[in-house]
N, C-alpha and C positions, 0 to 999 in steps of 0.2 A: 401338607406342609409343614414343616413340624420349626417351632420356635420356642430361645434361649425360654429356659424355666425363671424365672426372678431369685437374683440374689447368683443365677451364676455368668460369668460374664460369657458376652455372644465369642462366635469362633475363633473368628481369627486373634481378638486379645487372650483368648484361650493361648492361644498357641505362639501368641508374645508372651505372654508369663510364663510359659514352661519353660520359652530358652530363655527368658530374662537370669528367672532364676538358676537355672541350668551353670549361665552363665558366672552367678553368685559362688554355687556350690563349689563350680570349676576353681575357683580363687583359691576356695578352702581347701577342696585336693590339693592343690602346691604345697601345700601348708601340710598337709597330716602327712604327703610323701618325702617332703622334708625329717616329719618328725620318726617315720617309718625309716630311711635311711641313716639318721643319725643317733637310729638304737642298735644297728647293725652294723654298721661296718667297727666302729672302734669298740671293743669286747666290752669294754667297762662300763656302754652303755646300755648294754643287753636288758638289762631291772627296767630301761625305761620304758622297753615295746612291749609289754600288755596293755602298759595303758592308749600308748601310743595305736596298738590294736585295736582293743576298744572305742579310742575315734572312730578311725576307719569302717567300723563294724556302723558305729553309731548314723555317720554321715551316709554310709550305702544304704543305709533302712530308711533315713528321709528320701533317699534318689528311686526308691526302690519303691516307694509307699505310693510315691510323686508319680514314676512313671505309669504304674500300675492302673489309678485309678485317670490317668490322661490318656491314656490308650483302651477304660475298657476292659481289663485285663490285671488280675489280680497279680504277681511275678510274689510264684515261694521263694520264703526266706530262706536262708543255708541252713546246714546242721548250726545247734546251740558252741559257741566256742566255746574252751573255762580258758577266759581270759589271763589266769595269772599264771599260765603255769607255760614256762616260752619253751618249752621243748612243743608242745602243741599246736603256739603258735606258726613257729616258724614252718611245721611240717603239715600246718593244713593246710588242704589243695583249696578248698572253700575260700582261705586266706590270701593264700596267689590269686584268686577267679578276683577277693576286693581289691586288690593293689595292681593288676590289672585295669579293674574297673578305672579305678584312679585314675591311673597315666591316661584314660579317654578322657575319662569327664575333665582329668586341668587343661588337657591337650583341644581334641577336638569340641567340648564343651564348650567351653570358654570362649573357641573361636568360632561356635554358634550363636549361644548367646551374642555375642558382643555384633556379628554382622546385623542379626533380628532386631537389635536394641537402633541398629545406626541406622535403619529407614525411618522407623517414627521421628529420630531426633536431625536425622535429613530432615526432613518435613517441616519439624517445628523452625529451628536453623534460619530454612528459606522464608518461610514466611515472615519470623522478624524483620530479616534484614529488606526482607520486601519492602515491610509496612514505616521501617525505622530509617530505609538508607540518608536524607538527606541530616537526619544528625549520626551518625556514623560514619565520617571521612575515613577514607580509606578502606571501607572496610569491603569483606569478597564474598564471593556466596562458597559451597562449600565446594566443588571444583575448583575454588580458586582464583575466579571468575569477580575482577573489581565491579564493583554498583555502581557510579556514577553518574546516571541519568535513569529517569523512570521505562524506556527501553530495557536497562538493565536488571531494574526491578518486574519486569514482565520477565524476564528472563530466567533470575534467581526464583519466581512463582511457577514457570515450567521446569525447573530444577526437584523444587519441594515437588510439584505433581507427578513427578519422575520418580522420588525418590519412595511417594507411597504407592505409584504404583506396582512399582521393583517389588513392595513389601507386600502387599498385597497380594503377589503374586506368588514367592520363593519363601515367603513366614511357613504359611501353609504343611507345603511340601520339606521345608527345612525338618520341623515339631516333630514333621510327623517318622518322618528319616533319621534323624535324631534322638527320636525317643525306643523305635524298631532294634536299630544298634543298643540304646545302653539297655534297652531290658534283656535283651542277648547276655549282655557282660554280667548282669546282674543280678540273672536266675542259678539256682545253683546247678554244680557241676550235673552232669550226662553222666550217672554208672551203666555200664554196659550188663547187658545180659545176664552173662554170668556171676558180673560182681552183685545184679540185682539176685538171682535165683538163691546162690550165695545166702544172702541178709537173708532172705525168705525163709529159708531152707533154718539157718540158725535162730530165725525169729520164733518161726513154728513150735523149733524143741525148745527154745528158755517155756514156749507157752505154754507144751506138755507138758513140765517138767513142773512150772509153775503153780496149772492147772492138777498136778499130779499131787504135789506136796499139797496142796489145800483141802484135797480129799482126801490125805491120810494124815493130815492135822483133824482135821471134822471126826474123821470115824474116832481118833483115839480118846477126842472129845467125851464122844458120846459112848466109847465102852468102858472108858476108864473113870466116867462121874457119873454123866448120865442113869448106864444101864444099870452101874452100880446102886446106885440110890435109887432103883425103879427095882429091884431083888429086894433090893432093904424093907421098902415097901411092899412086894407081897411079903418075904418072908414075917414084916410086923401080921399083917393083913390072916395068915396060918396061925400065929400066936392069940391077935385074937377070937378067932376061930373056935380054938382049943379051950379058950379060959371061958368061953360064952356059956359049953356043955358042963366045966367043969367048977370054974365062980364066976358069973357074971358081975360081980363087984370090983373083978378084975381087973372085968377089959377095958375098963375107960382109958386109965393112963396107956396102957398100948394101943389105943386107938389113935389119943392125942399122939402120942409120936412115931403113927405111921403117916397121920399129916401132915407132921409137919417134917418126914423124909422127903415125903409126894410133894409138901410146896418148897423142901429143897430143891431135889429132883427137874420141879417146873421154873425155879432159877435159872436154875443151869442148863435147861435145852434152850432158853431166850437170849443166854451166852452166846451157846453156839449159834443161834439164827441171825445175833445182831454179829456175828460176827464173820458172818458170809456176804447181808449185807444192810449196818447201820441203818433204823430206821429213820435216826439222827439225819437223815442226808436223805429222804422223804418228806421229813417233817422241816425240814431247816435250807435247806437245801448246800452246797459244800460249802457258801460260806458263814453258813453258823455250825457247822460243824465242825471244822474246824477249828471255830470260834470257843466250843466247846472243850477241843480237846486242850487248847493251846489252855485254857484256862484250868484244867486241872490239869497241867504239868508241875511233877514235883520241881524245877527248876524254873526260877521266874522266864518271863517269857513274852515276847510281844508280838502283836500279829500285824498285819496290813494284806488286806484285797484287793486290786487296784484292777476298775471293768474288766469285769467276770462274769459274758453270760452262765444265762445257764444251757450245764453241756447234757451230753447223754448220759444217764446212767452207770454204765461201766466204765466212761470216763473219769466221772465224779468220784466212782468208787474208790478206781487207780489212785488218782490222789489224797484222798484220804486215806490208803493204807500208807500209799509214801509218808505221806505227814506223820502219822502214826509210829509207822517204823525208825523214821524218825527222830522220834520226839524220843522213844521207849534206848534207841541207843545212847543217842546221848545223856539221858539218865543213868543210865548200864555203864557209862565208860570213859566220859569224857570228864568228866570232873567237870563242867562248866560253871558259870556263876551269871550264864545271860542267856537265853538259845534267841533268834528270831525268824521268823517266818515270814514270806512275801510270798501271795498267790497275785499272778497275772496272770491274762490273757494279750497278745499280740502275736500279727501275723500269724491267725489260725492256729496255733501253741498253747496251751495251757500247760502253764510255767510255772514248779515248785520249787522252794528256796529255801534250803532250810541249815540256819550257820549258826554255831555257838564258839565259845571264843574261851574253851577248854581243852584238854593236853593235845590234840590234835596225834598225829599216827594210825590215825581208821584207812582200816584197809580190806575191801571188798570178799578178797580171799581167803580172810581167816575169820570169817563166821557166816551165819546164817539171813541175817534180819539183812545185810546190805544185799546182798547176791538178791535176795528176794525181793527187793526193791525192785535192782536193776533188770532180773527176771521178767514182772507184770508190770513195769513199762514197756521193754522190749515186742511184747505180746501183741501191744498198740504202735507200734514204728516209732515210737519214742526212745530215747535219750537219755543217757544215766549218767553226769560229769560230778566227777570227788574230788575234790582241792583240802587234803586232809597233810599239811606239813606238822611237821612237829615241833611241839612249839604253840599249835595251834594258830589260826583258828579253823575250824572245817566246816565247807561249804559244799553240800549237796545240795545240788538242781537236777531235777527233772523236767525234761518237756516232754508233754503228750500229746499228740494231732487229736484234736478237736472233731473235725468231719470226719468220724471213725462210724 
């Protein structure tokens, strides 16, 4: 027989708490729904839609975690939403599911919570009436029966017992039933097999393209840099050999020149290796590696890391690449005075967000840097969102699944 562990509420109290908190979020859902309607119905209020959409997402995320913990099965989050893009908010299927859940929570969630709370409230109210009826003239039970004698007080206690019995039987069933209904609406939209196949095919093509681009870059660096330096070393050593036969004393400067060329070749080879998998990730982990990138940025930058677990090496390398490429692009093209880098993990996703206060107008179709980020993230079934209106600011947000 199992017993509740220390600090964990007993089953019926746990289920009562779940429904009672659900009543609270149900009441909040009314306000959020009203905000969404008022943001969309009058066209002039459309600029307010991103804020209300973010509020809806935060409320849904809170209930998603709570419902998943109650059921013992985590609920996967939907795809990240570019909350600053009105068009993306209006056309997002996941946003429509959030609105559907808000409607459910505002009506059925509030009702289920009030029903659950009424049981213990009825017990307490009738017990108090039974005990204090001589001091409370014209008092009635919750069933509107007047209490004017000890016999009526006994009936009030029986009413309290009935409330307790009904609550003990109803609340667990009601909590599990509503949790399952809520979980269905909170879960991401189920895509069809054809859609998933098309998505996997596109992701695989992007991964192969990114892999091919990376191989070509490494080959180019080795051919144009390291190989040329090694050829120079060989040539200098050949000159040293001839000098040793002809004039040994003149060979020393040539040996030193060959040594310097070999040192340069070794340094360049190290740079190529570091570009494949930066050793700083091994030594300091992702937070330390990104901190080093930010500290060496040519534009003043701030860095924040929140709740970062140790991720698989491939995921950390991809996140590091996203930050490095985003910082490089900002330095080259944005004209920014300040950059902010934020890393955080939530709902099984590692999210990288790079914001600069530059001129904006970034377009992933006009260069290889942002396109490379998108392909690198897509290889992990992640998503990349770029919001860069003219005049700025530019926000690049990449979400990479941790469970690779």
